[in-house]
C-alpha positions in Angstrom: 33.0 89.7 104.5 31.3 90.5 107.8 28.0 89.7 109.4 26.7 90.0 113.0 23.7 88.6 114.8 22.0 89.2 118.1 22.5 86.1 120.4 20.2 85.2 123.3 22.3 83.7 126.0 19.6 83.1 128.7 16.6 84.7 130.2 15.9 86.6 133.4 13.1 85.6 135.8 10.9 88.3 134.2 11.4 86.7 130.7 13.6 89.5 129.5 16.3 87.9 127.3 20.0 88.4 128.1 21.4 89.3 124.7 24.8 89.9 123.2 26.1 90.2 119.6 28.3 87.7 117.7 30.4 88.9 114.8 31.8 86.7 112.0 34.5 87.9 109.6 36.1 86.1 106.6 35.0 82.9 105.0 32.4 81.7 107.6 28.8 82.7 108.0 25.9 82.6 110.5 23.1 80.3 109.8 19.7 80.6 111.5 19.0 77.6 113.8 16.2 76.5 116.1 17.9 78.2 119.1 19.5 81.1 117.3 22.4 81.5 114.9 25.0 78.8 114.4 28.4 79.0 112.7 29.0 77.6 109.2 32.5 77.3 107.9 34.0 75.9 104.6 35.7 72.6 105.2 39.3 73.0 106.1 39.2 76.7 106.9 40.7 77.7 110.2 38.5 79.4 112.8 39.7 81.9 115.5 37.4 82.8 118.4 37.9 85.9 120.5 35.8 87.3 123.3 36.0 90.1 125.8 34.2 91.4 128.9 33.6 88.1 130.5 34.1 90.3 133.6 32.0 93.4 133.0 34.4 96.0 134.4 37.2 94.8 132.0 36.2 97.0 129.1 39.5 97.4 127.2 39.1 94.1 125.5 35.7 95.2 124.1 37.4 98.4 122.8 40.1 96.2 121.2 37.4 94.2 119.2 35.7 97.4 118.2 39.0 98.8 116.9 39.8 95.6 115.1 36.4 95.7 113.5 37.1 99.1 112.2 40.4 97.9 110.7 38.6 95.0 109.0 35.5 96.5 107.7 35.3 100.2 108.7 36.8 103.4 107.4 40.3 102.3 108.2 39.9 99.3 105.9 38.3 101.3 103.2 41.3 103.7 103.3 43.8 100.9 103.2 45.1 101.7 106.6 44.6 98.3 108.3 46.5 95.1 108.2 44.3 93.5 105.6 40.5 93.5 105.5 37.8 90.9 106.3 37.8 90.0 102.6 41.5 89.1 102.9 41.0 86.6 105.8 42.0 83.1 104.8 39.6 81.6 107.3 37.0 82.8 109.9 37.3 85.1 112.8 34.4 85.0 115.4 34.3 87.7 118.0 32.0 88.4 121.0 32.7 91.9 122.4 30.6 91.4 125.5 30.6 87.9 126.7 28.7 88.6 130.0 26.1 91.4 129.7 25.1 90.8 133.3 28.4 91.9 134.8 28.9 94.5 132.1 25.7 96.3 133.1 26.8 96.2 136.7 30.4 97.3 135.9 31.4 94.3 138.1 33.6 91.2 138.2 30.8 88.9 139.3 27.0 89.1 139.3 24.9 89.9 142.3 24.0 86.8 144.4 20.3 87.0 143.5 21.2 86.7 139.8 23.4 83.6 140.0 24.1 82.5 143.6 25.8 79.3 142.5 28.1 80.7 139.7 28.5 84.4 140.3 31.8 84.3 138.3 31.1 83.3 134.7 34.8 82.3 134.4 34.3 79.3 136.7 31.6 77.4 134.9 32.9 76.6 131.4 32.0 74.8 129.2 28.6 75.6 130.7 25.3 73.7 130.9 22.3 74.4 128.7 20.0 73.4 131.6 22.1 75.0 134.4 22.3 78.3 136.2 22.2 81.6 134.3 25.9 81.8 133.9 26.1 78.1 132.9 23.5 78.6 130.2 25.3 81.7 128.9 28.6 79.9 128.8 27.1 76.9 127.0 25.6 79.2 124.3 29.0 80.9 123.7 30.7 77.5 123.9 28.8 76.4 120.8 30.9 79.0 118.9 34.2 78.7 120.8 34.2 74.9 120.5 34.4 75.2 116.7 37.7 77.2 117.0 41.2 76.1 116.2 42.5 78.8 118.5 41.0 81.1 121.1 41.8 84.5 122.6 40.1 85.4 125.8 40.7 89.1 126.4 40.8 90.3 130.0 41.9 93.4 131.8 44.0 93.8 134.9 44.3 96.7 137.4 46.3 99.8 136.6 49.0 98.4 138.9 49.5 95.2 136.9 52.0 94.6 134.1 50.3 93.7 130.8 50.9 90.0 130.2 49.5 87.0 128.4 48.8 83.6 130.1 49.4 80.4 128.2 49.7 76.7 128.9 53.2 75.6 129.6 54.5 72.8 127.4 51.9 73.5 124.6 53.9 74.8 121.7 50.9 76.0 119.7 49.7 77.9 122.8 53.1 79.5 123.4 53.3 80.5 119.7 49.9 82.3 120.1 51.1 84.0 123.2 54.4 85.2 121.5 52.4 86.3 118.5 50.1 88.4 120.7 53.3 90.1 121.7 53.1 91.3 125.3 56.5 91.8 126.9 55.6 89.4 129.7 54.3 85.9 129.2 53.1 83.9 132.2 53.2 80.1 131.8 50.5 78.1 133.5 51.2 74.6 134.9 50.7 71.7 132.5 49.9 68.0 132.7 49.3 66.5 136.2 50.6 69.7 137.8 47.9 71.7 136.0 45.1 69.4 137.2 46.3 69.8 140.8 46.6 73.5 140.5 43.2 73.9 138.9 41.6 71.9 141.6 43.4 73.7 144.4 42.6 77.2 143.1 39.0 76.3 141.9 40.1 77.0 138.3 38.6 73.9 136.7 35.7 75.9 135.2 37.9 78.6 133.6 37.4 79.3 130.0 41.0 78.6 129.0 41.0 75.5 131.1 37.9 74.1 129.4 39.3 75.0 126.0 42.7 73.4 126.8 41.0 70.2 127.8 39.3 70.1 124.4 42.7 70.5 122.7 42.1 74.1 121.6 45.2 76.4 122.0 44.0 79.3 124.2 45.6 82.4 125.5 44.4 85.0 128.0 45.9 88.4 127.6 45.6 90.7 130.6 45.6 94.3 129.3 46.1 97.3 131.5 43.3 99.2 133.4 39.8 98.1 134.3 36.8 100.4 134.1 38.3 102.9 131.6 39.3 102.7 128.0 43.0 103.4 127.8 44.2 104.0 124.2 47.7 102.5 124.8 46.1 99.3 126.2 43.7 99.1 123.2 46.6 99.5 120.8 48.5 96.7 122.5 45.4 94.5 122.1 44.7 95.3 118.5 48.4 94.7 117.5 48.1 91.4 119.5 45.0 90.3 117.6 46.7 91.1 114.3 49.7 89.0 115.4 47.4 86.1 116.2 45.7 86.3 112.8 49.1 86.2 111.2 50.3 83.3 113.4 47.2 81.2 112.5 47.4 82.0 108.8 44.3 84.1 108.5 46.5 87.1 107.5 49.6 86.9 105.3 52.9 87.5 106.9 54.6 86.6 110.2 53.9 88.1 113.6 56.6 90.4 114.9 59.5 88.5 116.6 59.0 88.2 120.4 61.8 89.0 122.8 60.2 89.4 126.2 60.2 87.8 129.6 58.9 84.3 130.3 57.8 83.7 133.9 55.6 81.3 135.9 51.9 82.1 136.5 50.3 82.0 140.0 53.6 81.7 141.9 55.0 84.5 144.0 51.7 85.9 145.2 52.5 87.6 148.5 49.4 87.6 150.5 48.1 89.6 153.5 48.7 87.6 156.7 46.0 89.7 158.4 43.4 92.2 157.5 44.2 95.9 157.7 45.8 98.6 155.6 48.6 97.8 153.2 51.3 100.4 152.8 53.5 99.8 149.7 57.3 100.1 150.2 58.6 103.5 149.0 59.5 103.5 145.4 58.2 99.9 144.6 56.8 99.8 141.1 55.5 97.2 138.7 58.3 95.9 136.5 60.9 96.2 139.4 63.3 93.3 139.9 63.2 92.0 143.5 65.2 89.3 145.4 63.9 86.8 147.9 63.5 88.6 151.2 63.2 92.1 149.9 60.7 94.3 151.8 57.6 95.0 149.7 55.4 96.8 152.3 53.6 96.5 155.5 50.1 95.6 156.7 49.1 97.5 159.8 46.0 97.9 162.1 44.4 101.2 161.1 43.1 101.7 164.7 46.1 100.9 166.8 48.8 101.5 164.1 50.4 98.1 165.0 52.4 96.5 162.2 50.7 93.2 161.6 53.0 92.0 158.8 56.1 93.0 156.9 55.5 91.7 153.4 58.6 90.3 151.7 59.3 88.7 148.4 59.3 84.9 148.7 61.4 84.5 145.5 63.6 86.4 143.0 61.6 87.8 140.2 59.7 90.7 138.6 57.0 92.7 140.4 53.9 92.3 138.1 51.2 93.5 140.4 50.8 95.7 143.4 47.7 96.3 145.5 47.0 100.0 145.4 43.6 99.8 147.0 45.1 99.8 150.5 42.3 98.1 152.5 43.1 94.4 152.4 41.6 91.3 154.0 43.6 88.3 155.2 44.6 86.1 152.2 44.4 88.9 149.6 47.3 89.3 147.2 49.3 92.4 148.0 52.1 92.0 145.5 52.6 89.5 142.7 56.2 88.4 141.8 56.7 86.6 138.5 59.5 84.1 138.7 61.5 83.8 135.5 61.6 80.3 134.1 63.9 81.0 131.1 
């Protein structure tokens, strides 16, 4: 079973509606309501919510949901090539392939200031506000679906120079099980409990989608697939396999997800930042996935006009290089290299 419906998220000053599409597969259905479609699910049936392109340049998540759609209801399903079909789902899958049409149309991470000067980044204003700014209203409309879920997958895309990974909440076993089921080789654990509240406040993460969902007790993962701005088949395949793993873990599909045997590390630690603005030159041979030790040289920031070396960037801990700034022009405070510290 599959149905889809246009969803008005908010309106521009001219009155033009900001629209996206919501898809429902399995046992649930969409019901016309006063403010647009709402979700109806049989009592006791599990609901999984997945969205992509909350940041408009991160298109591989959208491609993942399209490919998953084909496996559920398209030619692949008809030919018996998929991992079950929509009719086989023992529950409801809700997907929103383009969560933020504003940034999608601009191929950007945030909206222009004249669109939403208060909340340019949609991923800082969840669960939204039906009477708030444009992004707050958009988030609130999508939250009406996400808040019905028993588990959430928020698909994102990193840079080409970032290891594919999945972020989950440390200490939340349901959340970790989802992350393992998604199956990326690297899992990054976010702080939990009081430490999480402190970190969210310090980094301005209190309005992140996964944070809002976690506070509501909904296990949520954030996979970061490879490559922004371009559809990369290998990244899409990882995402589709990951979504099928989640559907198995949550019981919507029969069978168990593939066993996970990857690396577990700590999220948001080991970010080596530019101490000054300039050009960043990466150390010869440094690649994502490399093991480094505390004190290892990672590169240099230098003044492009005088050639003076402003900073020799070094690893602040032992770990795995999971991101490298390949866009060489950096401003002070920017992350030049990410080092993931193993926690198991």
